[in-house]
PyMOL Python script that loads the backbone (N, CA, C, O; Angstrom):
from pymol import cmd

cmd.read_pdbstr("""\
ATOM      1  N   UNK A   1     118.487  90.958 103.303  1.00  0.00           N
ATOM      2  CA  UNK A   1     117.192  91.242 103.893  1.00  0.00           C
ATOM      3  C   UNK A   1     117.039  92.721 104.232  1.00  0.00           C
ATOM      4  O   UNK A   1     115.965  93.294 104.048  1.00  0.00           O
ATOM      5  N   UNK A   2     118.101  93.333 104.723  1.00  0.00           N
ATOM      6  CA  UNK A   2     118.017  94.748 105.066  1.00  0.00           C
ATOM      7  C   UNK A   2     117.730  95.605 103.839  1.00  0.00           C
ATOM      8  O   UNK A   2     116.955  96.558 103.916  1.00  0.00           O
ATOM      9  N   UNK A   3     118.351  95.271 102.708  1.00  0.00           N
ATOM     10  CA  UNK A   3     118.114  96.066 101.507  1.00  0.00           C
ATOM     11  C   UNK A   3     116.679  95.906 101.026  1.00  0.00           C
ATOM     12  O   UNK A   3     116.100  96.856 100.502  1.00  0.00           O
ATOM     13  N   UNK A   4     116.098  94.730 101.192  1.00  0.00           N
ATOM     14  CA  UNK A   4     114.711  94.521 100.788  1.00  0.00           C
ATOM     15  C   UNK A   4     113.782  95.376 101.645  1.00  0.00           C
ATOM     16  O   UNK A   4     112.841  95.974 101.124  1.00  0.00           O
ATOM     17  N   UNK A   5     114.034  95.439 102.944  1.00  0.00           N
ATOM     18  CA  UNK A   5     113.215  96.283 103.829  1.00  0.00           C
ATOM     19  C   UNK A   5     113.362  97.754 103.457  1.00  0.00           C
ATOM     20  O   UNK A   5     112.381  98.498 103.451  1.00  0.00           O
ATOM     21  N   UNK A   6     114.587  98.171 103.149  1.00  0.00           N
ATOM     22  CA  UNK A   6     114.802  99.555 102.734  1.00  0.00           C
ATOM     23  C   UNK A   6     113.989  99.868 101.475  1.00  0.00           C
ATOM     24  O   UNK A   6     113.312 100.895 101.412  1.00  0.00           O
ATOM     25  N   UNK A   7     114.054  98.988 100.475  1.00  0.00           N
ATOM     26  CA  UNK A   7     113.314  99.207  99.230  1.00  0.00           C
ATOM     27  C   UNK A   7     111.815  99.291  99.500  1.00  0.00           C
ATOM     28  O   UNK A   7     111.123 100.160  98.971  1.00  0.00           O
ATOM     29  N   UNK A   8     111.331  98.380 100.325  1.00  0.00           N
ATOM     30  CA  UNK A   8     109.906  98.360 100.652  1.00  0.00           C
ATOM     31  C   UNK A   8     109.469  99.678 101.287  1.00  0.00           C
ATOM     32  O   UNK A   8     108.517 100.309 100.827  1.00  0.00           O
ATOM     33  N   UNK A   9     110.162 100.088 102.339  1.00  0.00           N
ATOM     34  CA  UNK A   9     109.731 101.269 103.079  1.00  0.00           C
ATOM     35  C   UNK A   9     110.059 102.578 102.369  1.00  0.00           C
ATOM     36  O   UNK A   9     109.319 103.551 102.513  1.00  0.00           O
ATOM     37  N   UNK A  10     111.128 102.625 101.621  1.00  0.00           N
ATOM     38  CA  UNK A  10     111.415 103.824 100.818  1.00  0.00           C
ATOM     39  C   UNK A  10     110.331 103.998  99.762  1.00  0.00           C
ATOM     40  O   UNK A  10     109.902 105.119  99.487  1.00  0.00           O
ATOM     41  N   UNK A  11     109.890 102.893  99.171  1.00  0.00           N
ATOM     42  CA  UNK A  11     108.796 102.950  98.199  1.00  0.00           C
ATOM     43  C   UNK A  11     107.499 103.417  98.830  1.00  0.00           C
ATOM     44  O   UNK A  11     106.759 104.197  98.231  1.00  0.00           O
ATOM     45  N   UNK A  12     107.222 102.948 100.029  1.00  0.00           N
ATOM     46  CA  UNK A  12     106.007 103.348 100.738  1.00  0.00           C
ATOM     47  C   UNK A  12     106.032 104.843 101.060  1.00  0.00           C
ATOM     48  O   UNK A  12     105.049 105.550 100.835  1.00  0.00           O
ATOM     49  N   UNK A  13     107.150 105.313 101.584  1.00  0.00           N
ATOM     50  CA  UNK A  13     107.263 106.730 101.965  1.00  0.00           C
ATOM     51  C   UNK A  13     107.134 107.635 100.738  1.00  0.00           C
ATOM     52  O   UNK A  13     106.439 108.650 100.794  1.00  0.00           O
ATOM     53  N   UNK A  14     107.792 107.285  99.638  1.00  0.00           N
ATOM     54  CA  UNK A  14     107.675 108.124  98.441  1.00  0.00           C
ATOM     55  C   UNK A  14     106.258 108.096  97.889  1.00  0.00           C
ATOM     56  O   UNK A  14     105.793 109.099  97.348  1.00  0.00           O
ATOM     57  N   UNK A  15     105.560 106.971  98.014  1.00  0.00           N
ATOM     58  CA  UNK A  15     104.161 106.904  97.565  1.00  0.00           C
ATOM     59  C   UNK A  15     103.276 107.793  98.425  1.00  0.00           C
ATOM     60  O   UNK A  15     102.354 108.429  97.915  1.00  0.00           O
ATOM     61  N   UNK A  16     103.546 107.844  99.718  1.00  0.00           N
ATOM     62  CA  UNK A  16     102.770 108.716 100.613  1.00  0.00           C
ATOM     63  C   UNK A  16     102.977 110.181 100.230  1.00  0.00           C
ATOM     64  O   UNK A  16     102.013 110.940 100.127  1.00  0.00           O
ATOM     65  N   UNK A  17     104.225 110.576 100.020  1.00  0.00           N
ATOM     66  CA  UNK A  17     104.499 111.960  99.619  1.00  0.00           C
ATOM     67  C   UNK A  17     103.859 112.279  98.264  1.00  0.00           C
ATOM     68  O   UNK A  17     103.316 113.367  98.071  1.00  0.00           O
ATOM     69  N   UNK A  18     103.924 111.324  97.324  1.00  0.00           N
ATOM     70  CA  UNK A  18     103.259 111.500  96.029  1.00  0.00           C
ATOM     71  C   UNK A  18     101.782 111.782  96.229  1.00  0.00           C
ATOM     72  O   UNK A  18     101.248 112.739  95.669  1.00  0.00           O
ATOM     73  N   UNK A  19     101.121 110.956  97.024  1.00  0.00           N
ATOM     74  CA  UNK A  19      99.683 111.096  97.239  1.00  0.00           C
ATOM     75  C   UNK A  19      99.339 112.454  97.831  1.00  0.00           C
ATOM     76  O   UNK A  19      98.381 113.101  97.409  1.00  0.00           O
ATOM     77  N   UNK A  20     100.122 112.877  98.804  1.00  0.00           N
ATOM     78  CA  UNK A  20      99.849 114.157  99.457  1.00  0.00           C
ATOM     79  C   UNK A  20     100.081 115.337  98.510  1.00  0.00           C
ATOM     80  O   UNK A  20      99.295 116.284  98.499  1.00  0.00           O
ATOM     81  N   UNK A  21     101.144 115.285  97.724  1.00  0.00           N
ATOM     82  CA  UNK A  21     101.403 116.383  96.786  1.00  0.00           C
ATOM     83  C   UNK A  21     100.290 116.516  95.756  1.00  0.00           C
ATOM     84  O   UNK A  21      99.888 117.631  95.422  1.00  0.00           O
ATOM     85  N   UNK A  22      99.794 115.409  95.254  1.00  0.00           N
ATOM     86  CA  UNK A  22      98.715 115.464  94.270  1.00  0.00           C
ATOM     87  C   UNK A  22      97.431 115.933  94.932  1.00  0.00           C
ATOM     88  O   UNK A  22      96.724 116.775  94.378  1.00  0.00           O
ATOM     89  N   UNK A  23      97.117 115.400  96.111  1.00  0.00           N
ATOM     90  CA  UNK A  23      95.881 115.750  96.803  1.00  0.00           C
ATOM     91  C   UNK A  23      95.851 117.214  97.243  1.00  0.00           C
ATOM     92  O   UNK A  23      94.789 117.836  97.246  1.00  0.00           O
ATOM     93  N   UNK A  24      96.996 117.761  97.612  1.00  0.00           N
ATOM     94  CA  UNK A  24      97.044 119.148  98.064  1.00  0.00           C
ATOM     95  C   UNK A  24      96.842 120.144  96.928  1.00  0.00           C
ATOM     96  O   UNK A  24      96.474 121.294  97.169  1.00  0.00           O
ATOM     97  N   UNK A  25      97.079 119.713  95.698  1.00  0.00           N
ATOM     98  CA  UNK A  25      96.871 120.569  94.530  1.00  0.00           C
ATOM     99  C   UNK A  25      97.590 121.911  94.680  1.00  0.00           C
ATOM    100  O   UNK A  25      96.980 122.974  94.559  1.00  0.00           O
ATOM    101  N   UNK A  26      98.892 121.841  94.945  1.00  0.00           N
ATOM    102  CA  UNK A  26      99.684 123.049  95.183  1.00  0.00           C
ATOM    103  C   UNK A  26     100.628 123.350  94.021  1.00  0.00           C
ATOM    104  O   UNK A  26     101.541 124.166  94.154  1.00  0.00           O
ATOM    105  N   UNK A  27     100.413 122.703  92.904  1.00  0.00           N
ATOM    106  CA  UNK A  27     101.250 122.956  91.741  1.00  0.00           C
ATOM    107  C   UNK A  27     102.519 122.118  91.698  1.00  0.00           C
ATOM    108  O   UNK A  27     103.431 122.416  90.926  1.00  0.00           O
ATOM    109  N   UNK A  28     102.587 121.082  92.512  1.00  0.00           N
ATOM    110  CA  UNK A  28     103.776 120.242  92.553  1.00  0.00           C
ATOM    111  C   UNK A  28     103.502 118.887  91.909  1.00  0.00           C
ATOM    112  O   UNK A  28     104.040 117.862  92.327  1.00  0.00           O
ATOM    113  N   UNK A  29     102.656 118.904  90.888  1.00  0.00           N
ATOM    114  CA  UNK A  29     102.256 117.647  90.265  1.00  0.00           C
ATOM    115  C   UNK A  29     103.424 116.925  89.610  1.00  0.00           C
ATOM    116  O   UNK A  29     103.519 115.701  89.704  1.00  0.00           O
ATOM    117  N   UNK A  30     104.310 117.654  88.953  1.00  0.00           N
ATOM    118  CA  UNK A  30     105.452 116.994  88.308  1.00  0.00           C
ATOM    119  C   UNK A  30     106.291 116.257  89.345  1.00  0.00           C
ATOM    120  O   UNK A  30     106.666 115.104  89.135  1.00  0.00           O
ATOM    121  N   UNK A  31     106.584 116.909  90.449  1.00  0.00           N
ATOM    122  CA  UNK A  31     107.337 116.265  91.523  1.00  0.00           C
ATOM    123  C   UNK A  31     106.563 115.061  92.058  1.00  0.00           C
ATOM    124  O   UNK A  31     107.151 114.015  92.334  1.00  0.00           O
ATOM    125  N   UNK A  32     105.260 115.207  92.203  1.00  0.00           N
ATOM    126  CA  UNK A  32     104.438 114.102  92.666  1.00  0.00           C
ATOM    127  C   UNK A  32     104.520 112.901  91.749  1.00  0.00           C
ATOM    128  O   UNK A  32     104.683 111.772  92.213  1.00  0.00           O
ATOM    129  N   UNK A  33     104.409 113.132  90.445  1.00  0.00           N
ATOM    130  CA  UNK A  33     104.492 112.021  89.503  1.00  0.00           C
ATOM    131  C   UNK A  33     105.900 111.423  89.458  1.00  0.00           C
ATOM    132  O   UNK A  33     106.058 110.221  89.244  1.00  0.00           O
ATOM    133  N   UNK A  34     106.912 112.252  89.656  1.00  0.00           N
ATOM    134  CA  UNK A  34     108.279 111.726  89.733  1.00  0.00           C
ATOM    135  C   UNK A  34     108.429 110.831  90.963  1.00  0.00           C
ATOM    136  O   UNK A  34     109.110 109.807  90.910  1.00  0.00           O
ATOM    137  N   UNK A  35     107.793 111.218  92.067  1.00  0.00           N
ATOM    138  CA  UNK A  35     107.811 110.376  93.261  1.00  0.00           C
ATOM    139  C   UNK A  35     107.043 109.075  93.033  1.00  0.00           C
ATOM    140  O   UNK A  35     107.444 108.021  93.528  1.00  0.00           O
ATOM    141  N   UNK A  36     105.947 109.147  92.288  1.00  0.00           N
ATOM    142  CA  UNK A  36     105.206 107.930  91.958  1.00  0.00           C
ATOM    143  C   UNK A  36     106.084 106.976  91.154  1.00  0.00           C
ATOM    144  O   UNK A  36     106.113 105.776  91.426  1.00  0.00           O
ATOM    145  N   UNK A  37     106.789 107.500  90.179  1.00  0.00           N
ATOM    146  CA  UNK A  37     107.687 106.672  89.380  1.00  0.00           C
ATOM    147  C   UNK A  37     108.790 106.072  90.256  1.00  0.00           C
ATOM    148  O   UNK A  37     109.100 104.885  90.149  1.00  0.00           O
ATOM    149  N   UNK A  38     109.369 106.890  91.111  1.00  0.00           N
ATOM    150  CA  UNK A  38     110.412 106.410  92.020  1.00  0.00           C
ATOM    151  C   UNK A  38     109.873 105.318  92.938  1.00  0.00           C
ATOM    152  O   UNK A  38     110.513 104.285  93.132  1.00  0.00           O
ATOM    153  N   UNK A  39     108.701 105.556  93.496  1.00  0.00           N
ATOM    154  CA  UNK A  39     108.076 104.577  94.373  1.00  0.00           C
ATOM    155  C   UNK A  39     107.827 103.263  93.648  1.00  0.00           C
ATOM    156  O   UNK A  39     108.091 102.190  94.190  1.00  0.00           O
ATOM    157  N   UNK A  40     107.325 103.345  92.441  1.00  0.00           N
ATOM    158  CA  UNK A  40     107.024 102.109  91.706  1.00  0.00           C
ATOM    159  C   UNK A  40     108.300 101.335  91.370  1.00  0.00           C
ATOM    160  O   UNK A  40     108.292 100.104  91.348  1.00  0.00           O
ATOM    161  N   UNK A  41     109.382 102.044  91.114  1.00  0.00           N
ATOM    162  CA  UNK A  41     110.656 101.362  90.853  1.00  0.00           C
ATOM    163  C   UNK A  41     111.155 100.674  92.125  1.00  0.00           C
ATOM    164  O   UNK A  41     111.557  99.511  92.090  1.00  0.00           O
ATOM    165  N   UNK A  42     111.127 101.393  93.241  1.00  0.00           N
ATOM    166  CA  UNK A  42     111.599 100.821  94.506  1.00  0.00           C
ATOM    167  C   UNK A  42     110.763  99.612  94.918  1.00  0.00           C
ATOM    168  O   UNK A  42     111.305  98.560  95.255  1.00  0.00           O
ATOM    169  N   UNK A  43     109.455  99.767  94.888  1.00  0.00           N
ATOM    170  CA  UNK A  43     108.585  98.659  95.287  1.00  0.00           C
ATOM    171  C   UNK A  43     108.654  97.538  94.260  1.00  0.00           C
ATOM    172  O   UNK A  43     108.535  96.366  94.618  1.00  0.00           O
ATOM    173  N   UNK A  44     108.841  97.879  92.997  1.00  0.00           N
ATOM    174  CA  UNK A  44     108.993  96.856  91.967  1.00  0.00           C
ATOM    175  C   UNK A  44     110.223  95.999  92.190  1.00  0.00           C
ATOM    176  O   UNK A  44     110.165  94.778  92.039  1.00  0.00           O
ATOM    177  N   UNK A  45     111.339  96.625  92.551  1.00  0.00           N
ATOM    178  CA  UNK A  45     112.557  95.861  92.850  1.00  0.00           C
ATOM    179  C   UNK A  45     112.328  94.979  94.076  1.00  0.00           C
ATOM    180  O   UNK A  45     112.709  93.808  94.088  1.00  0.00           O
ATOM    181  N   UNK A  46     111.702  95.551  95.110  1.00  0.00           N
ATOM    182  CA  UNK A  46     111.384  94.779  96.305  1.00  0.00           C
ATOM    183  C   UNK A  46     110.493  93.582  95.960  1.00  0.00           C
ATOM    184  O   UNK A  46     110.720  92.472  96.442  1.00  0.00           O
ATOM    185  N   UNK A  47     109.488  93.814  95.130  1.00  0.00           N
ATOM    186  CA  UNK A  47     108.570  92.740  94.745  1.00  0.00           C
ATOM    187  C   UNK A  47     109.294  91.654  93.960  1.00  0.00           C
ATOM    188  O   UNK A  47     109.017  90.468  94.141  1.00  0.00           O
ATOM    189  N   UNK A  48     110.211  92.047  93.098  1.00  0.00           N
ATOM    190  CA  UNK A  48     110.989  91.071  92.328  1.00  0.00           C
ATOM    191  C   UNK A  48     111.855  90.215  93.256  1.00  0.00           C
ATOM    192  O   UNK A  48     111.918  88.995  93.106  1.00  0.00           O
ATOM    193  N   UNK A  49     112.516  90.857  94.206  1.00  0.00           N
ATOM    194  CA  UNK A  49     113.355  90.131  95.161  1.00  0.00           C
ATOM    195  C   UNK A  49     112.523  89.123  95.953  1.00  0.00           C
ATOM    196  O   UNK A  49     112.941  87.984  96.159  1.00  0.00           O
ATOM    197  N   UNK A  50     111.360  89.549  96.386  1.00  0.00           N
ATOM    198  CA  UNK A  50     110.521  88.697  97.219  1.00  0.00           C
ATOM    199  C   UNK A  50     109.537  87.826  96.459  1.00  0.00           C
ATOM    200  O   UNK A  50     108.716  87.141  97.069  1.00  0.00           O
ATOM    201  N   UNK A  51     109.608  87.845  95.139  1.00  0.00           N
ATOM    202  CA  UNK A  51     108.712  87.045  94.290  1.00  0.00           C
ATOM    203  C   UNK A  51     107.238  87.369  94.535  1.00  0.00           C
ATOM    204  O   UNK A  51     106.389  86.477  94.545  1.00  0.00           O
ATOM    205  N   UNK A  52     106.947  88.646  94.731  1.00  0.00           N
ATOM    206  CA  UNK A  52     105.568  89.115  94.886  1.00  0.00           C
ATOM    207  C   UNK A  52     105.072  89.535  93.501  1.00  0.00           C
ATOM    208  O   UNK A  52     105.085  90.718  93.161  1.00  0.00           O
ATOM    209  N   UNK A  53     104.642  88.572  92.724  1.00  0.00           N
ATOM    210  CA  UNK A  53     104.333  88.827  91.317  1.00  0.00           C
ATOM    211  C   UNK A  53     103.185  89.796  91.113  1.00  0.00           C
ATOM    212  O   UNK A  53     103.236  90.623  90.202  1.00  0.00           O
ATOM    213  N   UNK A  54     102.152  89.715  91.939  1.00  0.00           N
ATOM    214  CA  UNK A  54     101.018  90.624  91.804  1.00  0.00           C
ATOM    215  C   UNK A  54     101.413  92.068  92.048  1.00  0.00           C
ATOM    216  O   UNK A  54     101.006  92.964  91.309  1.00  0.00           O
ATOM    217  N   UNK A  55     102.203  92.291  93.084  1.00  0.00           N
ATOM    218  CA  UNK A  55     102.673  93.648  93.396  1.00  0.00           C
ATOM    219  C   UNK A  55     103.609  94.138  92.298  1.00  0.00           C
ATOM    220  O   UNK A  55     103.551  95.307  91.916  1.00  0.00           O
ATOM    221  N   UNK A  56     104.465  93.268  91.789  1.00  0.00           N
ATOM    222  CA  UNK A  56     105.366  93.651  90.698  1.00  0.00           C
ATOM    223  C   UNK A  56     104.563  94.076  89.474  1.00  0.00           C
ATOM    224  O   UNK A  56     104.871  95.087  88.844  1.00  0.00           O
ATOM    225  N   UNK A  57     103.534  93.300  89.141  1.00  0.00           N
ATOM    226  CA  UNK A  57     102.673  93.626  88.004  1.00  0.00           C
ATOM    227  C   UNK A  57     102.005  94.988  88.200  1.00  0.00           C
ATOM    228  O   UNK A  57     101.939  95.791  87.269  1.00  0.00           O
ATOM    229  N   UNK A  58     101.516  95.241  89.400  1.00  0.00           N
ATOM    230  CA  UNK A  58     100.877  96.519  89.711  1.00  0.00           C
ATOM    231  C   UNK A  58     101.846  97.685  89.545  1.00  0.00           C
ATOM    232  O   UNK A  58     101.451  98.759  89.091  1.00  0.00           O
ATOM    233  N   UNK A  59     103.112  97.482  89.909  1.00  0.00           N
ATOM    234  CA  UNK A  59     104.098  98.560  89.819  1.00  0.00           C
ATOM    235  C   UNK A  59     104.373  98.990  88.386  1.00  0.00           C
ATOM    236  O   UNK A  59     104.730 100.144  88.147  1.00  0.00           O
ATOM    237  N   UNK A  60     104.211  98.076  87.428  1.00  0.00           N
ATOM    238  CA  UNK A  60     104.344  98.471  86.018  1.00  0.00           C
ATOM    239  C   UNK A  60     103.296  99.518  85.655  1.00  0.00           C
ATOM    240  O   UNK A  60     103.590 100.463  84.924  1.00  0.00           O
ATOM    241  N   UNK A  61     102.080  99.356  86.160  1.00  0.00           N
ATOM    242  CA  UNK A  61     101.022 100.321  85.878  1.00  0.00           C
ATOM    243  C   UNK A  61     101.247 101.639  86.608  1.00  0.00           C
ATOM    244  O   UNK A  61     100.993 102.707  86.052  1.00  0.00           O
ATOM    245  N   UNK A  62     101.724 101.571  87.854  1.00  0.00           N
ATOM    246  CA  UNK A  62     102.039 102.801  88.569  1.00  0.00           C
ATOM    247  C   UNK A  62     103.175 103.555  87.895  1.00  0.00           C
ATOM    248  O   UNK A  62     103.135 104.781  87.798  1.00  0.00           O
ATOM    249  N   UNK A  63     104.184 102.836  87.430  1.00  0.00           N
ATOM    250  CA  UNK A  63     105.297 103.476  86.723  1.00  0.00           C
ATOM    251  C   UNK A  63     104.794 104.136  85.441  1.00  0.00           C
ATOM    252  O   UNK A  63     105.197 105.251  85.108  1.00  0.00           O
ATOM    253  N   UNK A  64     103.919 103.446  84.732  1.00  0.00           N
ATOM    254  CA  UNK A  64     103.345 104.016  83.508  1.00  0.00           C
ATOM    255  C   UNK A  64     102.555 105.278  83.821  1.00  0.00           C
ATOM    256  O   UNK A  64     102.653 106.267  83.095  1.00  0.00           O
ATOM    257  N   UNK A  65     101.772 105.253  84.893  1.00  0.00           N
ATOM    258  CA  UNK A  65     101.003 106.437  85.297  1.00  0.00           C
ATOM    259  C   UNK A  65     101.938 107.591  85.651  1.00  0.00           C
ATOM    260  O   UNK A  65     101.651 108.742  85.320  1.00  0.00           O
ATOM    261  N   UNK A  66     103.044 107.297  86.316  1.00  0.00           N
ATOM    262  CA  UNK A  66     104.005 108.338  86.658  1.00  0.00           C
ATOM    263  C   UNK A  66     104.615 108.974  85.423  1.00  0.00           C
ATOM    264  O   UNK A  66     104.740 110.197  85.349  1.00  0.00           O
ATOM    265  N   UNK A  67     104.994 108.159  84.459  1.00  0.00           N
ATOM    266  CA  UNK A  67     105.575 108.684  83.218  1.00  0.00           C
ATOM    267  C   UNK A  67     104.536 109.498  82.450  1.00  0.00           C
ATOM    268  O   UNK A  67     104.841 110.585  81.959  1.00  0.00           O
ATOM    269  N   UNK A  68     103.328 108.988  82.343  1.00  0.00           N
ATOM    270  CA  UNK A  68     102.262 109.720  81.641  1.00  0.00           C
ATOM    271  C   UNK A  68     102.005 111.053  82.321  1.00  0.00           C
ATOM    272  O   UNK A  68     101.858 112.073  81.649  1.00  0.00           O
ATOM    273  N   UNK A  69     101.948 111.055  83.641  1.00  0.00           N
ATOM    274  CA  UNK A  69     101.726 112.306  84.378  1.00  0.00           C
ATOM    275  C   UNK A  69     102.814 113.336  84.133  1.00  0.00           C
ATOM    276  O   UNK A  69     102.528 114.521  83.964  1.00  0.00           O
ATOM    277  N   UNK A  70     104.074 112.880  84.113  1.00  0.00           N
ATOM    278  CA  UNK A  70     105.181 113.813  83.878  1.00  0.00           C
ATOM    279  C   UNK A  70     105.159 114.342  82.446  1.00  0.00           C
ATOM    280  O   UNK A  70     105.399 115.527  82.218  1.00  0.00           O
ATOM    281  N   UNK A  71     104.874 113.472  81.488  1.00  0.00           N
ATOM    282  CA  UNK A  71     104.833 113.897  80.085  1.00  0.00           C
ATOM    283  C   UNK A  71     103.680 114.889  79.871  1.00  0.00           C
ATOM    284  O   UNK A  71     103.856 115.920  79.222  1.00  0.00           O
ATOM    285  N   UNK A  72     102.523 114.574  80.411  1.00  0.00           N
ATOM    286  CA  UNK A  72     101.361 115.463  80.224  1.00  0.00           C
ATOM    287  C   UNK A  72     101.548 116.803  80.920  1.00  0.00           C
ATOM    288  O   UNK A  72     100.972 117.803  80.494  1.00  0.00           O
ATOM    289  N   UNK A  73     102.336 116.839  81.976  1.00  0.00           N
ATOM    290  CA  UNK A  73     102.591 118.084  82.685  1.00  0.00           C
ATOM    291  C   UNK A  73     103.231 119.109  81.752  1.00  0.00           C
ATOM    292  O   UNK A  73     102.988 120.308  81.891  1.00  0.00           O
ATOM    293  N   UNK A  74     104.050 118.645  80.797  1.00  0.00           N
ATOM    294  CA  UNK A  74     104.736 119.540  79.879  1.00  0.00           C
ATOM    295  C   UNK A  74     103.953 119.809  78.608  1.00  0.00           C
ATOM    296  O   UNK A  74     104.336 120.680  77.827  1.00  0.00           O
ATOM    297  N   UNK A  75     102.870 119.086  78.383  1.00  0.00           N
ATOM    298  CA  UNK A  75     102.080 119.294  77.149  1.00  0.00           C
ATOM    299  C   UNK A  75     100.826 120.068  77.416  1.00  0.00           C
ATOM    300  O   UNK A  75     100.053 120.328  76.494  1.00  0.00           O
TER     301      UNK A  75
END
""", "prot")
cmd.dss("prot")
cmd.show_as("cartoon", "prot")
cmd.util.cbc("prot")
cmd.orient("prot")
């Protein structure tokens, strides 16, 4: 149970930092998208453990957005 709470809240915190980095528009977009990917992985694992299928499904799209953002940053 403790590991599930850690995954949940670590995912939330990284998502908050992602949102702020993108919103601030300070040139840290790559780091922001990397945090989005990290957040989606953490919350995805938490969702799998807790059988939260809707949240797990959503995390696939967030992970995809994170990867697309990082790839586009270099192109």
